[in-house]
C-alpha positions in Angstrom: -56.2 34.4 -41.4 -55.6 37.4 -39.4 -58.7 39.6 -38.3 -59.5 42.6 -40.6 -57.9 40.7 -43.8 -59.6 41.7 -46.7 -62.0 39.5 -49.0 -59.4 39.3 -51.8 -56.9 38.5 -49.3 -59.0 35.7 -48.0 -59.9 34.3 -51.4 -56.5 34.5 -53.0 -55.3 32.3 -49.3 -58.4 29.7 -50.2 -57.5 29.3 -53.6 -53.9 28.8 -52.6 -54.7 26.2 -50.1 -57.4 24.4 -52.4 -54.8 24.1 -54.9 -52.1 22.9 -52.5 -54.5 20.5 -51.0 -55.8 18.9 -54.9 -52.2 18.6 -55.8 -50.9 17.0 -52.5 -54.0 14.6 -52.4 -53.7 13.6 -56.1 -49.6 13.3 -55.6 -50.0 10.9 -52.6 -52.6 9.1 -54.3 -51.3 8.7 -57.7 -47.5 9.6 -57.5 -46.1 12.9 -58.2 -45.2 12.0 -62.0 -48.8 10.7 -62.9 -50.7 13.7 -62.4 -50.8 16.9 -64.4 -51.1 20.3 -63.8 -54.5 20.4 -65.4 -55.8 17.6 -63.2 -55.0 19.8 -59.7 -56.8 22.8 -61.3 -59.8 20.9 -62.3 -59.9 19.1 -58.8 -59.7 22.8 -57.3 -62.0 23.9 -59.6 -60.0 26.9 -61.3 -58.6 27.5 -64.5 -55.0 26.5 -65.5 -54.2 30.0 -65.8 -55.0 30.6 -62.1 -53.0 27.9 -61.0 -49.8 29.3 -62.3 -50.9 32.8 -61.3 -50.6 31.3 -57.8 -47.8 28.5 -57.8 -45.5 29.5 -61.0 -43.1 26.9 -60.5 -45.7 24.1 -61.6 -46.0 21.0 -59.9 -43.2 21.3 -57.4 -44.2 24.2 -55.8 -48.0 22.9 -55.4 -46.5 20.8 -52.9 -45.5 23.5 -50.9 -48.4 25.5 -49.6 -46.6 28.9 -48.7 -43.5 30.3 -50.3 -41.3 32.8 -48.4 -38.0 34.4 -48.6 -36.8 31.6 -46.4 -32.9 33.5 -46.1 -34.7 36.6 -44.8 -36.8 34.6 -42.4 -34.0 33.0 -40.9 -32.0 35.8 -40.5 -35.2 37.2 -38.9 -35.5 34.4 -36.7 -31.7 34.7 -35.5 -32.0 38.5 -34.5 -35.6 38.0 -33.1 -34.7 35.0 -30.8 -35.5 35.8 -27.2 -32.6 36.8 -24.8 -30.1 34.3 -24.1 -31.2 32.0 -26.9 -27.9 30.9 -28.8 -28.3 31.7 -32.6 -28.0 27.7 -33.0 -30.9 27.1 -31.6 -32.9 29.8 -32.8 -32.0 28.4 -36.2 -32.7 24.8 -34.9 -36.6 26.2 -33.7 -37.1 27.7 -36.9 -35.9 24.7 -39.3 -38.5 22.9 -36.8 -41.1 25.3 -38.2 -40.6 24.8 -41.3 -40.2 20.7 -42.4 -43.0 18.9 -42.1 -41.4 17.0 -38.9 -43.5 14.0 -37.9 -45.3 14.8 -34.9 -47.7 12.0 -35.3 -49.8 13.4 -38.0 -50.0 10.8 -40.8 -50.5 13.7 -43.2 -46.7 15.1 -42.4 -45.3 11.4 -43.0 -47.3 11.3 -46.2 -46.2 14.5 -47.6 -42.4 14.0 -46.3 -42.6 10.3 -47.8 -43.8 12.0 -51.1 -40.9 15.0 -51.1 -38.2 12.0 -50.6 -39.5 9.8 -52.9 -40.0 12.2 -55.9 -36.2 13.7 -56.8 -37.5 16.5 -58.1 -39.3 17.7 -54.7 -36.2 16.6 -52.9 -34.0 18.9 -54.9 -36.6 21.4 -54.6 -36.6 21.2 -50.6 -32.8 21.3 -50.4 -32.2 24.1 -52.5 -35.1 26.2 -50.8 -32.6 25.7 -48.0 -29.0 25.8 -49.5 -30.0 29.1 -50.8 -29.8 30.6 -47.4 -26.2 30.1 -47.6 -24.9 33.6 -48.1 -27.4 35.2 -45.8 -26.8 32.7 -43.0 -22.6 32.8 -42.9 -23.3 36.7 -42.9 -25.5 36.6 -40.1 -23.4 34.4 -37.9 -20.4 36.0 -38.7 -21.9 39.6 -37.7 -23.5 37.3 -34.3 -19.6 35.7 -33.5 -17.5 38.8 -34.3 -16.1 36.4 -36.7 -14.8 36.7 -40.6 -16.5 35.3 -43.3 -14.4 32.1 -44.0 -14.6 28.1 -44.2 -15.2 27.9 -40.6 -18.4 29.9 -40.7 -19.3 28.2 -44.3 -18.7 24.9 -43.5 -20.9 25.4 -40.6 -23.3 27.0 -42.7 -23.9 24.4 -44.8 -24.2 21.7 -42.8 -26.4 23.6 -40.8 -28.8 24.2 -44.1 -28.2 20.3 -45.0 -29.7 18.9 -41.8 -33.5 19.2 -42.8 -32.7 16.8 -45.4 -30.7 14.4 -43.4 -33.0 14.6 -40.6 -36.6 14.1 -42.6 -34.9 10.8 -44.0 -35.1 9.1 -40.2 -38.1 7.5 -38.6 -38.1 10.3 -36.3 -36.9 13.5 -38.1 -38.0 15.8 -35.1 -35.3 14.0 -32.8 -32.7 13.6 -35.7 -32.6 17.6 -35.7 -32.3 17.8 -32.4 -29.3 15.3 -32.4 -27.7 17.1 -35.2 -28.1 20.3 -33.3 -26.7 19.0 -30.2 -23.7 17.7 -31.9 -23.2 20.8 -33.9 -22.9 23.2 -30.5 -20.3 20.4 -29.1 -18.3 20.6 -32.4 -19.0 24.2 -32.8 -19.4 27.4 -30.6 
C-alpha cells in the first residue's frame, strides 16, 4: 500500500486480497464449479454481502484480484511510453504486466491453468481484453494519423486476442514476444 493510505482503504484492500486468495486456493484445490461463494466468504471470514460488495461479478471476478478500466489503462500505457518506444512495444509491456505469464511462479501457472480449464473464466478474461477494441483503434489511429478502418481494426483485434493465444503456450511470455515480433514485421 502506498504511504499515507488511510485505515479504511488498507482494510478494504486486505479484505479484497483475503477474498481473492481464499477463492483461488479453493478453486485450485476443488475446481471452480465445486466451490460456492458462501464457502469463499466463510473461508475469508467475511459476510456473503461483503463478498458481493467487493466482487459484484461473483465467482468469476474473485479470480482476478484487481479490477481496472482496462481500456483506459491500455491507452494510458501507450501515451505514457518512454520516448523512442513504439506503440506496439508499449502494448506488449502492458499485456505482460496484466496477464499471469509463467515466470517460474507455480501459483501463476496454477492460476493460468485454472483460467484456461474453466470456460467462464476464459471467456471473462478474453472479454476484458476485447472490450478494449474501440479505445485501442482510436489511440492507434491518433498515433499513426490513420483513419479508423479495416487495417487498424484487424490489428487491434489480433493484438487483443494475443494474451489468450500466448497463455495457452508452455512459455506464455515467450509466445507473447513472438506474437509481437511477428506483428511488428507485418504491421508498421
